[in-house]
C-alpha positions in Angstrom: -1.9 -62.1 -8.7 -4.8 -60.8 -7.5 -5.4 -57.2 -6.7 -7.5 -55.0 -4.6 -9.9 -52.7 -6.5 -9.3 -49.9 -4.4 -6.0 -50.8 -3.9 -5.5 -50.1 -7.6 -7.1 -47.3 -7.9 -5.1 -45.4 -5.4 -2.5 -46.1 -7.1 -3.8 -45.9 -10.6 -4.7 -42.0 -9.9 -1.8 -41.4 -8.4 0.3 -38.6 -10.8 3.6 -40.1 -11.4 5.9 -37.7 -11.1 4.9 -35.9 -7.7 2.2 -38.9 -6.6 -0.9 -36.3 -5.6 -3.6 -37.7 -5.7 -5.9 -36.4 -9.0 -9.6 -35.7 -7.3 -12.1 -33.4 -8.4 -12.0 -30.3 -6.6 -8.8 -30.4 -5.2 -6.1 -30.5 -8.2 -6.3 -26.3 -8.2 -7.1 -24.0 -5.3 -10.2 -21.8 -5.5 -10.8 -19.8 -8.1 -8.2 -20.1 -10.2 -9.0 -21.8 -13.5 -5.7 -21.2 -15.4 -3.3 -23.4 -13.8 -1.6 -26.3 -15.8 -2.1 -29.4 -15.7 0.6 -32.1 -14.6 2.8 -33.1 -17.7 1.2 -36.6 -17.3 -1.8 -38.4 -15.1 -2.0 -42.2 -14.5 -5.8 -42.3 -14.4 -8.1 -45.4 -14.1 -11.2 -45.6 -16.5 -13.6 -47.7 -18.4 -13.6 -49.0 -21.1 -15.9 -47.8 -23.8 -16.2 -51.1 -25.8 -15.4 -53.7 -22.7 -16.3 -51.7 -19.5 -13.7 -53.3 -17.9 -11.5 -50.8 -15.3 -8.0 -50.1 -17.1 -5.3 -47.7 -15.8 -4.3 -45.2 -19.3 -2.1 -41.6 -19.3 -3.9 -39.0 -20.5 -1.7 -36.5 -20.5 1.9 -36.1 -21.6 2.4 -32.1 -22.0 1.2 -29.1 -20.2 -2.6 -27.8 -20.7 -3.3 -24.4 -19.7 -6.6 -23.3 -19.0 -7.2 -20.6 -20.9 -9.9 -17.8 -22.4 -10.1 -20.9 -24.7 -11.6 -23.0 -22.1 -14.5 -20.3 -20.4 -15.2 -19.8 -24.9 -16.2 -22.8 -25.7 -18.3 -23.2 -22.3 -20.0 -19.7 -23.5 -20.5 -21.0 -26.9 -21.7 -24.4 -26.4 -24.0 -22.8 -23.1 -25.6 -20.9 -25.6 -25.8 -23.2 -28.8 -27.8 -25.5 -26.6 -29.7 -22.6 -24.7 -28.6 -23.2 -21.0 -26.9 -21.0 -18.7 -23.5 -20.5 -19.2 -23.5 -19.0 -15.3 -25.1 -22.5 -14.3 -22.6 -24.3 -16.8 -19.5 -22.7 -15.2 -20.9 -22.9 -11.2 -21.2 -26.5 -12.3 -17.8 -27.0 -13.8 -16.3 -25.1 -10.7 -18.1 -27.2 -8.1 -17.5 -30.6 -10.2 -13.7 -29.9 -11.0 -12.7 -26.5 -10.4 -11.9 -26.7 -13.9 -9.2 -29.5 -14.0 -10.0 -30.8 -17.5 -8.1 -34.2 -15.9 -10.1 -35.0 -12.2 -11.0 -37.8 -11.9 -13.6 -39.0 -8.4 -13.4 -41.7 -6.8 -16.2 -43.4 -8.6 -14.5 -42.1 -11.2 -16.4 -39.4 -13.5 -13.9 -37.5 -15.4 -12.5 -34.3 -16.8 -14.2 -30.7 -16.3 -17.5 -31.5 -15.6 -17.3 -35.5 -13.7 -19.1 -37.5 -16.5 -19.5 -40.4 -15.3 -18.1 -43.4 -18.4 -21.8 -44.2 -18.9 -22.9 -40.8 -19.0 -20.5 -39.8 -21.3 -21.2 -42.6 -23.7 -25.5 -41.6 -24.0 -24.2 -38.0 -25.0 -21.4 -39.4 -27.5 -18.2 -38.4 -25.6 -15.0 -41.0 -26.7 -13.1 -38.6 -24.6 -13.9 -37.0 -21.2 -10.4 -35.8 -20.6 -11.0 -33.1 -23.6 -12.3 -30.1 -22.6 -14.8 -29.6 -24.9 -16.1 -33.2 -25.6 -16.4 -32.9 -22.3 -17.9 -29.8 -21.5 -20.9 -30.3 -25.5 -21.5 -33.9 -23.1 -21.9 -32.0 -19.8 -23.9 -29.1 -21.0 -26.5 -32.0 -23.1 -26.4 -33.9 -19.5 -27.2 -30.6 -18.2 -30.1 -29.3 -21.1 -31.6 -32.9 -20.8 -32.1 -32.3 -17.4 -33.6 -28.9 -17.2 -36.1 -30.4 -20.2 -37.3 -33.6 -17.4 -37.5 -31.5 -14.3 -37.9 -28.0 -15.4 -36.3 -26.6 -12.8 -33.0 -25.7 -12.2 -32.3 -27.1 -8.6 -34.0 -30.5 -9.9 -32.0 -30.4 -12.3 -28.8 -29.5 -10.8 -29.5 -32.1 -7.9 -29.9 -35.3 -10.4 -26.7 -34.6 -12.1 -25.2 -35.5 -8.7 -27.5 -38.2 -7.6 -29.2 -39.6 -10.9 -32.7 -39.1 -12.7 -34.0 -41.8 -10.6 -33.0 -40.2 -7.3 -35.0 -37.6 -7.7 -37.9 -39.2 -9.4 -37.9 -41.8 -6.8 -38.2 -39.0 -3.9 -40.2 -36.4 -5.9 -37.1 -33.4 -5.1 -34.0 -33.0 -4.0 -33.0 -36.7 -2.9 -32.4 -36.5 1.2 -28.5 -37.4 0.5 -25.9 -35.1 2.4 -23.8 -35.0 -1.0 -26.5 -33.8 -2.7 -27.5 -31.7 -0.2 -24.6 -29.9 -0.1 -24.1 -30.3 -4.4 -27.1 -28.4 -4.2 -26.5 -25.7 -2.2 -22.9 -24.9 -3.5 -23.8 -24.9 -6.6 -27.0 -22.9 -6.5 -25.1 -20.0 -4.2 -22.3 -20.1 -7.2 -25.1 -19.5 -9.8 -27.2 -16.8 -8.1 -23.4 -14.9 -7.7 -22.3 -15.5 -11.5 -25.8 -13.8 -11.9 -25.3 -10.9 -9.7 -22.3 -10.8 -11.3 -22.5 -10.6 -15.1 -25.7 -8.0 -14.3 -23.1 -6.0 -13.0 -21.1 -6.1 -15.6 -24.1 -5.8 -17.7 -25.2 -2.2 -16.1 -21.8 -1.2 -16.0 -21.4 -0.9 -19.9 -24.3 0.1 -20.3 -23.7 3.7 -18.3 -20.2 3.7 -20.1 -21.8 3.5 -23.4 -25.9 5.0 -23.1 -27.6 5.1 -25.7 -28.7 8.0 -27.7 -31.6 10.2 -26.1 -33.3 13.6 -26.8 -30.9 15.2 -24.8 -27.3 13.8 -25.6 -27.7 12.1 -28.6 -30.4 13.3 -30.7 -30.6 17.0 -32.1 -33.7 18.3 -30.9 -36.5 19.9 -34.1 -35.4 23.2 -35.7 -38.8 24.9 -35.8 -40.7 25.6 -38.6 -39.4 29.2 -39.6 -41.5 31.7 -41.9 -41.5 34.4 -44.2 -43.9 37.6 -43.3 -44.8 39.7 -46.8 -46.5 43.2 -47.5 -48.2 44.4 -50.3 -50.5 47.1 -51.1 -53.6 46.1 -53.0 -55.3 48.6 -55.5 -56.8 50.7 -53.5 -53.7 50.9 -51.6 -54.4 48.7 -48.5 -51.2 47.7 -46.6 -51.7 43.1 -46.4 -49.3 41.3 -44.5 -48.8 37.8 -44.6 -47.0 34.7 -43.4 -45.6 32.1 -46.2 
């Protein structure tokens, strides 16, 4: 019996309990990275050893995306010297923080790693948030080093390194052009937001100054002494 690959993908990407398609960017409402993932998710993925498409269940328990995921993003980004705001922006556009997101092309997890990219950066389970973040940030870092420009790195993350090299810039693919615009906009907003928070914090806890926190130096005090010499003349001196 033969099955059409397209039908298999459609069937395997359904959540058994609800029949809802789990696709990147559609699993959770915008701006809501704290929703719970489904109890069981059946997906099609490429087997790391054989390269064949296989159907697997990636979770049986709800996983709440909370501060631990945000902390992992911040820690990994700083360790690899990549802007945390850039990583957050890519994740938001790629999966809206859904660790079980699977695109129609087979990209998986928070940062939507293709199986080949996952293998390249040592990721054995793309649905493990920490592994996915580590692999995705390493990929972003490599793209930044290759192209020396965040905009081109973002384009390559979507369209691939060869496409950016071939066109000498952002490839003229509608999907990629739109992707670069979305990530760039969120990145700009995220940087402004962090700068605003830093400024607000600085106002709440200002650094000590001569007027507010440093005690002014007291003027040196001098003592006046008066005495008579042998001839009866008065002398006054300061000490």
